[in-house]
SEBA-470754 format. One record per residue (C-alpha): residue in one letter; x, y, z. Coordinates in steps of 0.2 Angstrom, whole numbers, plus 5000, padded with zeros to 4 digits. Layout:
N
+----+------+------+------+
: aa :    X :    Y :    Z :
+----+------+------+------+
:  A :    X :    Y :    Z :
...
+----+------+------+------+
***
This chain:
553
+----+------+------+------+
: aa :    X :    Y :    Z :
+----+------+------+------+
:  X : 4919 : 5141 : 5026 :
:  X : 4926 : 5159 : 5026 :
:  X : 4924 : 5168 : 5009 :
:  X : 4939 : 5173 : 4999 :
:  X : 4943 : 5183 : 4983 :
:  X : 4961 : 5178 : 4979 :
:  X : 4969 : 5162 : 4979 :
:  X : 4987 : 5155 : 4980 :
:  X : 4994 : 5137 : 4981 :
:  X : 5009 : 5133 : 4991 :
:  X : 5020 : 5117 : 4987 :
:  X : 5023 : 5111 : 5004 :
:  X : 5035 : 5098 : 5011 :
:  X : 5032 : 5082 : 5021 :
:  X : 5042 : 5068 : 5029 :
:  X : 5029 : 5055 : 5023 :
:  X : 5021 : 5059 : 5006 :
:  X : 5012 : 5042 : 5005 :
:  X : 5002 : 5047 : 5021 :
:  X : 5000 : 5066 : 5020 :
:  X : 4994 : 5066 : 5002 :
:  X : 4978 : 5058 : 5009 :
:  X : 4975 : 5073 : 5020 :
:  X : 4962 : 5087 : 5015 :
:  X : 4971 : 5103 : 5012 :
:  X : 4961 : 5111 : 5027 :
:  X : 4970 : 5098 : 5038 :
:  X : 4988 : 5102 : 5032 :
:  X : 4999 : 5116 : 5039 :
:  X : 5000 : 5132 : 5030 :
:  X : 4981 : 5132 : 5026 :
:  X : 4973 : 5148 : 5029 :
:  X : 4962 : 5162 : 5024 :
:  X : 4969 : 5180 : 5027 :
:  X : 4962 : 5196 : 5021 :
:  X : 4952 : 5187 : 5007 :
:  X : 4967 : 5177 : 5001 :
:  X : 4965 : 5158 : 5002 :
:  X : 4982 : 5149 : 5004 :
:  X : 4980 : 5131 : 4998 :
:  X : 4994 : 5119 : 5003 :
:  X : 4997 : 5106 : 4990 :
:  X : 5010 : 5092 : 4986 :
:  X : 5020 : 5092 : 4970 :
:  X : 5032 : 5077 : 4972 :
:  X : 5043 : 5068 : 4960 :
:  X : 5050 : 5052 : 4967 :
:  X : 5065 : 5046 : 4957 :
:  X : 5073 : 5029 : 4960 :
:  X : 5069 : 5018 : 4975 :
:  X : 5072 : 5020 : 4993 :
:  X : 5067 : 5002 : 4998 :
:  X : 5080 : 4988 : 4997 :
:  X : 5068 : 4977 : 4989 :
:  X : 5060 : 4980 : 4973 :
:  X : 5043 : 4971 : 4979 :
:  X : 5043 : 4983 : 4994 :
:  X : 5043 : 4998 : 4982 :
:  X : 5030 : 4991 : 4970 :
:  X : 5019 : 4986 : 4985 :
:  X : 5020 : 5005 : 4991 :
:  X : 5014 : 5011 : 4974 :
:  X : 5000 : 4998 : 4974 :
:  X : 4994 : 5003 : 4991 :
:  X : 4995 : 5022 : 4988 :
:  X : 4985 : 5018 : 4973 :
:  X : 4972 : 5008 : 4983 :
:  X : 4971 : 5022 : 4996 :
:  X : 4969 : 5036 : 4984 :
:  X : 4954 : 5026 : 4975 :
:  X : 4945 : 5025 : 4992 :
:  X : 4943 : 5044 : 4992 :
:  X : 4930 : 5044 : 4978 :
:  X : 4929 : 5057 : 4964 :
:  X : 4946 : 5065 : 4966 :
:  X : 4959 : 5054 : 4958 :
:  X : 4967 : 5048 : 4942 :
:  X : 4983 : 5038 : 4938 :
:  X : 4992 : 5040 : 4922 :
:  X : 5003 : 5028 : 4915 :
:  X : 5003 : 5031 : 4896 :
:  X : 5006 : 5047 : 4886 :
:  X : 4992 : 5060 : 4887 :
:  X : 4980 : 5061 : 4872 :
:  X : 4986 : 5074 : 4859 :
:  X : 4972 : 5071 : 4846 :
:  X : 4964 : 5089 : 4847 :
:  X : 4949 : 5091 : 4836 :
:  X : 4951 : 5102 : 4821 :
:  X : 4936 : 5112 : 4827 :
:  X : 4945 : 5117 : 4843 :
:  X : 4961 : 5121 : 4834 :
:  X : 4951 : 5133 : 4823 :
:  X : 4943 : 5141 : 4837 :
:  X : 4959 : 5145 : 4846 :
:  X : 4967 : 5151 : 4829 :
:  X : 4952 : 5163 : 4827 :
:  X : 4954 : 5170 : 4844 :
:  X : 4973 : 5170 : 4842 :
:  X : 4973 : 5181 : 4826 :
:  X : 4959 : 5192 : 4834 :
:  X : 4970 : 5197 : 4850 :
:  X : 4985 : 5198 : 4838 :
:  X : 4994 : 5186 : 4849 :
:  X : 5009 : 5185 : 4837 :
:  X : 5014 : 5202 : 4841 :
:  X : 5011 : 5200 : 4860 :
:  X : 5019 : 5185 : 4867 :
:  X : 5018 : 5189 : 4884 :
:  X : 5011 : 5177 : 4897 :
:  X : 4999 : 5190 : 4906 :
:  X : 4993 : 5196 : 4889 :
:  X : 4989 : 5180 : 4882 :
:  X : 4981 : 5173 : 4898 :
:  X : 4970 : 5188 : 4900 :
:  X : 4965 : 5189 : 4882 :
:  X : 4961 : 5170 : 4880 :
:  X : 4951 : 5171 : 4896 :
:  X : 4942 : 5186 : 4890 :
:  X : 4937 : 5178 : 4874 :
:  X : 4930 : 5163 : 4884 :
:  X : 4941 : 5149 : 4880 :
:  X : 4948 : 5148 : 4898 :
:  X : 4931 : 5150 : 4907 :
:  X : 4925 : 5133 : 4911 :
:  X : 4915 : 5137 : 4927 :
:  X : 4900 : 5147 : 4932 :
:  X : 4911 : 5152 : 4948 :
:  X : 4921 : 5168 : 4944 :
:  X : 4934 : 5163 : 4957 :
:  X : 4937 : 5147 : 4949 :
:  X : 4939 : 5155 : 4932 :
:  X : 4951 : 5168 : 4940 :
:  X : 4961 : 5153 : 4947 :
:  X : 4962 : 5144 : 4930 :
:  X : 4968 : 5160 : 4921 :
:  X : 4981 : 5163 : 4935 :
:  X : 4988 : 5145 : 4934 :
:  X : 4988 : 5146 : 4915 :
:  X : 4998 : 5162 : 4916 :
:  X : 5010 : 5155 : 4928 :
:  X : 5012 : 5139 : 4917 :
:  X : 5014 : 5149 : 4901 :
:  X : 5027 : 5160 : 4909 :
:  X : 5037 : 5145 : 4914 :
:  X : 5035 : 5138 : 4897 :
:  X : 5041 : 5154 : 4888 :
:  X : 5056 : 5157 : 4900 :
:  X : 5063 : 5140 : 4895 :
:  X : 5061 : 5144 : 4876 :
:  X : 5075 : 5149 : 4865 :
:  X : 5075 : 5167 : 4859 :
:  X : 5067 : 5173 : 4848 :
:  X : 5050 : 5166 : 4854 :
:  X : 5041 : 5156 : 4840 :
:  X : 5023 : 5160 : 4840 :
:  X : 5017 : 5143 : 4833 :
:  X : 5026 : 5134 : 4845 :
:  X : 5018 : 5145 : 4860 :
:  X : 5001 : 5143 : 4851 :
:  X : 5002 : 5125 : 4850 :
:  X : 5007 : 5123 : 4868 :
:  X : 4992 : 5134 : 4874 :
:  X : 4981 : 5122 : 4863 :
:  X : 4988 : 5107 : 4872 :
:  X : 4987 : 5113 : 4890 :
:  X : 4968 : 5119 : 4887 :
:  X : 4963 : 5103 : 4879 :
:  X : 4971 : 5092 : 4892 :
:  X : 4964 : 5102 : 4906 :
:  X : 4946 : 5100 : 4898 :
:  X : 4949 : 5082 : 4895 :
:  X : 4957 : 5077 : 4911 :
:  X : 4956 : 5090 : 4924 :
:  X : 4941 : 5100 : 4923 :
:  X : 4928 : 5087 : 4930 :
:  X : 4939 : 5086 : 4946 :
:  X : 4941 : 5105 : 4948 :
:  X : 4923 : 5108 : 4946 :
:  X : 4918 : 5097 : 4960 :
:  X : 4932 : 5104 : 4972 :
:  X : 4924 : 5115 : 4985 :
:  X : 4940 : 5120 : 4994 :
:  X : 4935 : 5112 : 5010 :
:  X : 4936 : 5093 : 5005 :
:  X : 4949 : 5083 : 4997 :
:  X : 4958 : 5092 : 4982 :
:  X : 4960 : 5082 : 4966 :
:  X : 4976 : 5071 : 4965 :
:  X : 4984 : 5064 : 4950 :
:  X : 4998 : 5051 : 4950 :
:  X : 5009 : 5050 : 4934 :
:  X : 5020 : 5035 : 4932 :
:  X : 5034 : 5032 : 4919 :
:  X : 5042 : 5043 : 4906 :
:  X : 5034 : 5059 : 4902 :
:  X : 5037 : 5073 : 4889 :
:  X : 5040 : 5091 : 4893 :
:  X : 5023 : 5097 : 4889 :
:  X : 5016 : 5084 : 4901 :
:  X : 5027 : 5091 : 4915 :
:  X : 5020 : 5109 : 4911 :
:  X : 5003 : 5102 : 4912 :
:  X : 5008 : 5095 : 4929 :
:  X : 5013 : 5112 : 4935 :
:  X : 4998 : 5120 : 4928 :
:  X : 4987 : 5108 : 4939 :
:  X : 4998 : 5111 : 4954 :
:  X : 4994 : 5130 : 4953 :
:  X : 4976 : 5126 : 4951 :
:  X : 4976 : 5116 : 4968 :
:  X : 4979 : 5098 : 4963 :
:  X : 4991 : 5086 : 4972 :
:  X : 5003 : 5079 : 4959 :
:  X : 5015 : 5064 : 4962 :
:  X : 5026 : 5057 : 4949 :
:  X : 5035 : 5040 : 4950 :
:  X : 5050 : 5035 : 4939 :
:  X : 5061 : 5021 : 4946 :
:  X : 5075 : 5025 : 4933 :
:  X : 5076 : 5043 : 4928 :
:  X : 5070 : 5060 : 4931 :
:  X : 5063 : 5060 : 4913 :
:  X : 5063 : 5078 : 4906 :
:  X : 5061 : 5087 : 4922 :
:  X : 5078 : 5093 : 4922 :
:  X : 5074 : 5105 : 4908 :
:  X : 5057 : 5111 : 4914 :
:  X : 5061 : 5113 : 4932 :
:  X : 5080 : 5111 : 4934 :
:  X : 5081 : 5121 : 4951 :
:  X : 5065 : 5112 : 4959 :
:  X : 5056 : 5128 : 4961 :
:  X : 5039 : 5121 : 4956 :
:  X : 5041 : 5102 : 4963 :
:  X : 5050 : 5093 : 4976 :
:  X : 5062 : 5081 : 4970 :
:  X : 5066 : 5065 : 4980 :
:  X : 5079 : 5055 : 4971 :
:  X : 5086 : 5040 : 4978 :
:  X : 5103 : 5032 : 4972 :
:  X : 5096 : 5015 : 4968 :
:  X : 5088 : 5014 : 4951 :
:  X : 5079 : 5000 : 4943 :
:  X : 5071 : 5000 : 4924 :
:  X : 5053 : 5005 : 4923 :
:  X : 5040 : 4991 : 4922 :
:  X : 5021 : 4991 : 4922 :
:  X : 5012 : 4999 : 4937 :
:  X : 5008 : 4984 : 4949 :
:  X : 4991 : 4975 : 4948 :
:  X : 4993 : 4966 : 4964 :
:  X : 5004 : 4966 : 4980 :
:  X : 5020 : 4956 : 4978 :
:  X : 5027 : 4945 : 4992 :
:  X : 5041 : 4954 : 5000 :
:  X : 5058 : 4949 : 5007 :
:  X : 5070 : 4960 : 5017 :
:  X : 5088 : 4959 : 5020 :
:  X : 5096 : 4960 : 5037 :
:  X : 5111 : 4970 : 5040 :
:  X : 5123 : 4955 : 5041 :
:  X : 5115 : 4947 : 5026 :
:  X : 5118 : 4963 : 5017 :
:  X : 5136 : 4965 : 5023 :
:  X : 5139 : 4947 : 5015 :
:  X : 5132 : 4954 : 4999 :
:  X : 5141 : 4971 : 5000 :
:  X : 5124 : 4980 : 5001 :
:  X : 5120 : 4994 : 5013 :
:  X : 5103 : 4999 : 5019 :
:  X : 5094 : 5009 : 5032 :
:  X : 5080 : 5001 : 5043 :
:  X : 5067 : 5012 : 5050 :
:  X : 5059 : 5007 : 5067 :
:  X : 5046 : 5013 : 5079 :
:  X : 5047 : 5014 : 5098 :
:  X : 5043 : 4996 : 5102 :
:  X : 5041 : 4997 : 5120 :
:  X : 5024 : 5007 : 5118 :
:  X : 5014 : 4992 : 5111 :
:  X : 5000 : 4985 : 5124 :
:  X : 4994 : 4967 : 5124 :
:  X : 4982 : 4964 : 5109 :
:  X : 4983 : 4981 : 5104 :
:  X : 4983 : 4977 : 5086 :
:  X : 4972 : 4962 : 5087 :
:  X : 4960 : 4968 : 5074 :
:  X : 4974 : 4974 : 5061 :
:  X : 4978 : 4963 : 5046 :
:  X : 4996 : 4957 : 5045 :
:  X : 5009 : 4958 : 5031 :
:  X : 5024 : 4947 : 5032 :
:  X : 5041 : 4952 : 5026 :
:  X : 5053 : 4937 : 5026 :
:  X : 5070 : 4942 : 5033 :
:  X : 5084 : 4937 : 5021 :
:  X : 5097 : 4931 : 5035 :
:  X : 5113 : 4923 : 5037 :
:  X : 5113 : 4906 : 5045 :
:  X : 5119 : 4912 : 5061 :
:  X : 5107 : 4927 : 5061 :
:  X : 5092 : 4914 : 5061 :
:  X : 5096 : 4910 : 5079 :
:  X : 5098 : 4928 : 5083 :
:  X : 5081 : 4934 : 5076 :
:  X : 5072 : 4918 : 5081 :
:  X : 5072 : 4923 : 5099 :
:  X : 5067 : 4941 : 5095 :
:  X : 5049 : 4947 : 5097 :
:  X : 5043 : 4954 : 5081 :
:  X : 5043 : 4972 : 5088 :
:  X : 5063 : 4971 : 5090 :
:  X : 5066 : 4964 : 5072 :
:  X : 5073 : 4975 : 5058 :
:  X : 5058 : 4981 : 5048 :
:  X : 5044 : 4979 : 5061 :
:  X : 5031 : 4994 : 5059 :
:  X : 5013 : 4998 : 5059 :
:  X : 5009 : 5006 : 5042 :
:  X : 4992 : 5010 : 5035 :
:  X : 4983 : 5000 : 5049 :
:  X : 4993 : 4985 : 5045 :
:  X : 5006 : 4976 : 5056 :
:  X : 5021 : 4973 : 5046 :
:  X : 5029 : 4957 : 5053 :
:  X : 5048 : 4952 : 5048 :
:  X : 5048 : 4934 : 5050 :
:  X : 5060 : 4919 : 5046 :
:  X : 5057 : 4907 : 5031 :
:  X : 5072 : 4896 : 5029 :
:  X : 5078 : 4878 : 5024 :
:  X : 5093 : 4871 : 5031 :
:  X : 5102 : 4858 : 5021 :
:  X : 5114 : 4845 : 5028 :
:  X : 5122 : 4845 : 5046 :
:  X : 5137 : 4851 : 5054 :
:  X : 5152 : 4840 : 5054 :
:  X : 5150 : 4839 : 5073 :
:  X : 5133 : 4831 : 5074 :
:  X : 5133 : 4837 : 5092 :
:  X : 5133 : 4855 : 5087 :
:  X : 5119 : 4852 : 5074 :
:  X : 5108 : 4845 : 5088 :
:  X : 5113 : 4859 : 5099 :
:  X : 5107 : 4872 : 5086 :
:  X : 5090 : 4863 : 5085 :
:  X : 5088 : 4861 : 5103 :
:  X : 5091 : 4880 : 5105 :
:  X : 5077 : 4884 : 5093 :
:  X : 5065 : 4873 : 5102 :
:  X : 5069 : 4878 : 5120 :
:  X : 5070 : 4896 : 5117 :
:  X : 5051 : 4899 : 5115 :
:  X : 5042 : 4884 : 5122 :
:  X : 5024 : 4883 : 5118 :
:  X : 5026 : 4895 : 5103 :
:  X : 5036 : 4882 : 5094 :
:  X : 5027 : 4867 : 5085 :
:  X : 5038 : 4853 : 5078 :
:  X : 5035 : 4841 : 5064 :
:  X : 5046 : 4826 : 5061 :
:  X : 5037 : 4817 : 5047 :
:  X : 5031 : 4821 : 5030 :
:  X : 5019 : 4823 : 5022 :
:  X : 5011 : 4830 : 5038 :
:  X : 4994 : 4838 : 5033 :
:  X : 4977 : 4830 : 5039 :
:  X : 4968 : 4819 : 5027 :
:  X : 4955 : 4830 : 5020 :
:  X : 4936 : 4827 : 5025 :
:  X : 4926 : 4820 : 5011 :
:  X : 4909 : 4824 : 5005 :
:  X : 4909 : 4843 : 5007 :
:  X : 4905 : 4855 : 4992 :
:  X : 4919 : 4867 : 4994 :
:  X : 4917 : 4875 : 4978 :
:  X : 4901 : 4883 : 4985 :
:  X : 4912 : 4894 : 4996 :
:  X : 4920 : 4904 : 4982 :
:  X : 4913 : 4921 : 4976 :
:  X : 4912 : 4927 : 4958 :
:  X : 4931 : 4932 : 4958 :
:  X : 4936 : 4914 : 4962 :
:  X : 4941 : 4919 : 4979 :
:  X : 4936 : 4913 : 4996 :
:  X : 4919 : 4921 : 5002 :
:  X : 4922 : 4924 : 5021 :
:  X : 4903 : 4926 : 5025 :
:  X : 4898 : 4911 : 5016 :
:  X : 4912 : 4901 : 5025 :
:  X : 4908 : 4908 : 5042 :
:  X : 4890 : 4905 : 5040 :
:  X : 4893 : 4887 : 5036 :
:  X : 4885 : 4874 : 5049 :
:  X : 4901 : 4865 : 5051 :
:  X : 4913 : 4880 : 5050 :
:  X : 4928 : 4873 : 5061 :
:  X : 4937 : 4889 : 5065 :
:  X : 4924 : 4898 : 5075 :
:  X : 4932 : 4896 : 5092 :
:  X : 4947 : 4906 : 5087 :
:  X : 4946 : 4924 : 5090 :
:  X : 4937 : 4933 : 5076 :
:  X : 4952 : 4943 : 5070 :
:  X : 4963 : 4927 : 5068 :
:  X : 4948 : 4918 : 5059 :
:  X : 4948 : 4933 : 5046 :
:  X : 4967 : 4933 : 5045 :
:  X : 4967 : 4915 : 5041 :
:  X : 4954 : 4917 : 5027 :
:  X : 4962 : 4933 : 5020 :
:  X : 4978 : 4925 : 5019 :
:  X : 4971 : 4910 : 5010 :
:  X : 4965 : 4922 : 4997 :
:  X : 4982 : 4930 : 4997 :
:  X : 4991 : 4915 : 4992 :
:  X : 4979 : 4911 : 4979 :
:  X : 4983 : 4929 : 4972 :
:  X : 5002 : 4930 : 4974 :
:  X : 5015 : 4919 : 4966 :
:  X : 5019 : 4907 : 4980 :
:  X : 5018 : 4891 : 4971 :
:  X : 5028 : 4883 : 4957 :
:  X : 5012 : 4876 : 4948 :
:  X : 4996 : 4882 : 4941 :
:  X : 4982 : 4889 : 4952 :
:  X : 4966 : 4881 : 4945 :
:  X : 4949 : 4878 : 4953 :
:  X : 4954 : 4861 : 4959 :
:  X : 4969 : 4869 : 4968 :
:  X : 4958 : 4883 : 4976 :
:  X : 4947 : 4869 : 4983 :
:  X : 4961 : 4861 : 4990 :
:  X : 4966 : 4877 : 4999 :
:  X : 4949 : 4879 : 5006 :
:  X : 4950 : 4861 : 5012 :
:  X : 4967 : 4863 : 5019 :
:  X : 4961 : 4878 : 5029 :
:  X : 4946 : 4868 : 5036 :
:  X : 4957 : 4854 : 5041 :
:  X : 4971 : 4863 : 5049 :
:  X : 4979 : 4853 : 5063 :
:  X : 4973 : 4860 : 5081 :
:  X : 4991 : 4862 : 5086 :
:  X : 4994 : 4875 : 5072 :
:  X : 4977 : 4883 : 5077 :
:  X : 4982 : 4885 : 5094 :
:  X : 4999 : 4893 : 5088 :
:  X : 4989 : 4906 : 5079 :
:  X : 4978 : 4909 : 5093 :
:  X : 4993 : 4914 : 5103 :
:  X : 4999 : 4926 : 5091 :
:  X : 4999 : 4944 : 5097 :
:  X : 5008 : 4952 : 5083 :
:  X : 5021 : 4964 : 5090 :
:  X : 5027 : 4952 : 5103 :
:  X : 5031 : 4933 : 5101 :
:  X : 5031 : 4925 : 5084 :
:  X : 5024 : 4908 : 5083 :
:  X : 5036 : 4895 : 5075 :
:  X : 5035 : 4880 : 5065 :
:  X : 5050 : 4867 : 5064 :
:  X : 5049 : 4854 : 5050 :
:  X : 5062 : 4840 : 5051 :
:  X : 5062 : 4830 : 5036 :
:  X : 5074 : 4815 : 5035 :
:  X : 5066 : 4805 : 5022 :
:  X : 5063 : 4803 : 5003 :
:  X : 5045 : 4806 : 5005 :
:  X : 5038 : 4822 : 4997 :
:  X : 5028 : 4836 : 5004 :
:  X : 5010 : 4835 : 4999 :
:  X : 5000 : 4849 : 4990 :
:  X : 4992 : 4852 : 5007 :
:  X : 5009 : 4854 : 5016 :
:  X : 5014 : 4868 : 5004 :
:  X : 4997 : 4877 : 5006 :
:  X : 5000 : 4876 : 5025 :
:  X : 5017 : 4882 : 5025 :
:  X : 5012 : 4896 : 5013 :
:  X : 4998 : 4901 : 5023 :
:  X : 5008 : 4902 : 5039 :
:  X : 5022 : 4911 : 5031 :
:  X : 5009 : 4924 : 5024 :
:  X : 5002 : 4927 : 5041 :
:  X : 5019 : 4930 : 5049 :
:  X : 5025 : 4914 : 5057 :
:  X : 5043 : 4909 : 5058 :
:  X : 5047 : 4892 : 5048 :
:  X : 5062 : 4882 : 5047 :
:  X : 5064 : 4866 : 5037 :
:  X : 5078 : 4854 : 5041 :
:  X : 5084 : 4842 : 5029 :
:  X : 5100 : 4833 : 5035 :
:  X : 5101 : 4823 : 5018 :
:  X : 5099 : 4840 : 5008 :
:  X : 5084 : 4832 : 4998 :
:  X : 5072 : 4843 : 4989 :
:  X : 5056 : 4846 : 4998 :
:  X : 5049 : 4864 : 5000 :
:  X : 5057 : 4870 : 4984 :
:  X : 5046 : 4857 : 4974 :
:  X : 5031 : 4867 : 4978 :
:  X : 5036 : 4885 : 4984 :
:  X : 5046 : 4897 : 4973 :
:  X : 5064 : 4897 : 4978 :
:  X : 5066 : 4916 : 4981 :
:  X : 5053 : 4916 : 4995 :
:  X : 5064 : 4907 : 5007 :
:  X : 5082 : 4907 : 5011 :
:  X : 5093 : 4891 : 5009 :
:  X : 5108 : 4888 : 5020 :
:  X : 5120 : 4873 : 5016 :
:  X : 5129 : 4866 : 5030 :
:  X : 5146 : 4855 : 5028 :
:  X : 5140 : 4837 : 5029 :
:  X : 5125 : 4826 : 5023 :
:  X : 5117 : 4813 : 5033 :
:  X : 5104 : 4800 : 5028 :
:  X : 5091 : 4793 : 5038 :
:  X : 5096 : 4803 : 5053 :
:  X : 5082 : 4802 : 5067 :
:  X : 5079 : 4816 : 5079 :
:  X : 5087 : 4813 : 5097 :
:  X : 5077 : 4807 : 5111 :
:  X : 5076 : 4824 : 5119 :
:  X : 5069 : 4832 : 5103 :
:  X : 5057 : 4817 : 5101 :
:  X : 5050 : 4821 : 5119 :
:  X : 5047 : 4839 : 5114 :
:  X : 5037 : 4834 : 5099 :
:  X : 5026 : 4822 : 5108 :
:  X : 5024 : 4835 : 5122 :
:  X : 5017 : 4847 : 5109 :
:  X : 5005 : 4835 : 5102 :
:  X : 4987 : 4840 : 5108 :
:  X : 4975 : 4827 : 5100 :
:  X : 4975 : 4812 : 5089 :
:  X : 4960 : 4818 : 5080 :
:  X : 4963 : 4821 : 5062 :
:  X : 4957 : 4840 : 5062 :
:  X : 4946 : 4852 : 5070 :
:  X : 4935 : 4850 : 5056 :
:  X : 4931 : 4832 : 5061 :
:  X : 4929 : 4837 : 5080 :
:  X : 4916 : 4850 : 5075 :
:  X : 4907 : 4841 : 5061 :
:  X : 4904 : 4827 : 5074 :
:  X : 4898 : 4838 : 5087 :
:  X : 4885 : 4847 : 5076 :
:  X : 4878 : 4832 : 5068 :
:  X : 4877 : 4823 : 5084 :
+----+------+------+------+
***
């Protein structure tokens, strides 16, 4: 790296702070060394309110940003609570002694105080002269900002206490990261979340002037920034009209739903949908990417519109953070149209539109009987989640014929439905074992649907027609949740309007549409029954039994 003897930070703009904050400063625009001056581009953003229509999507953005920043080891810290103010009496006495020695009470000017505090050694934290110079320069800027916001006449005690606090916080929170920063790698990055006090905002400005990236999130208000940086000179303010009360920082991803334009119009809500160029995607281009399903909140008529659309042409489809975001349909339709012919016409259109990409179930419960005599509990790790390596090395592992990426996706989503709040009942060890067993016993027809799935293109579909008083089984709920998490379209028809899916899966995860009429014991038409038979591949109970028999001869 070219040497430098002066230093300046530049707070730059970006169209995607979530992406660009992960870049090293040397890879950002405006980075340069010219005439011994290093110009270091940094981000100091405060994001107020939420841009996303869905609360869950907002918190998932936060959660994923936190995960990505943690991957860059040794440069990141997140703050959710107020900074510590328990300064030791010894440190206060030391500052008081220096303060009196330099006659600070009669020289309340930022350049004077910064120079003399540094000269007395209290701002010298490094063996590097340039780093000590950077600290002094940043402290002077921070102090000047603080003093310019104070009422006249300036109060020496307030200014001294402010200096003590900033120096203490830097030593406690920032020094370690700055010492390890070599100006060529990743710069330190601090994320602040929630309400903050004025002095904490000044501390953010101090860190930004040293070379830290600062991102501040508050879903409800701008806190006290309006008093510290009213003209946005030191930070970039992104404020969105939609505000929601603060809650704790997300500990896991949430299940996301997304409203379509017509649905929002019904609810008098406006939103903007960002789309990528869908015509550039190639077959199997994203085969090795994980998927993330976002359930579309649709009107009844919109179901039939989006059902025929490839994933890439649906509102909300994108490739983000090496993940394929798939807007999918998850709906229950209660009752029938008064004109029964129209009801069958609607169902027929769903079946014929996508041919082999549709699997139809007309009896519940529909899941295979579980294979006995297998010690499923051996497949869990210490965190109570499925251990992919153990499962794949199993002698009777029944999914090995699927493409590897889909095997991984199935097992990852099995873990996801264990971690997220999909179900209306407690998730204990017995339930986890049933999830594992259900995965091992998925019907071959469902596995073939998954094998076909090329994420940006046709979305595989499951139609469940339930005309009886029988209940879905626990394994049915697990299968439905798993397929929804992977990204499949799912519709449950209940002509009698009986409860089924809502007995096991949370209501807010799927859309419910009520038609005009109720009909009991309504069997499917001959035409639909033919389609059901045509799609049935085997009478074997599951691929587990097929392969178990093969391996054991």
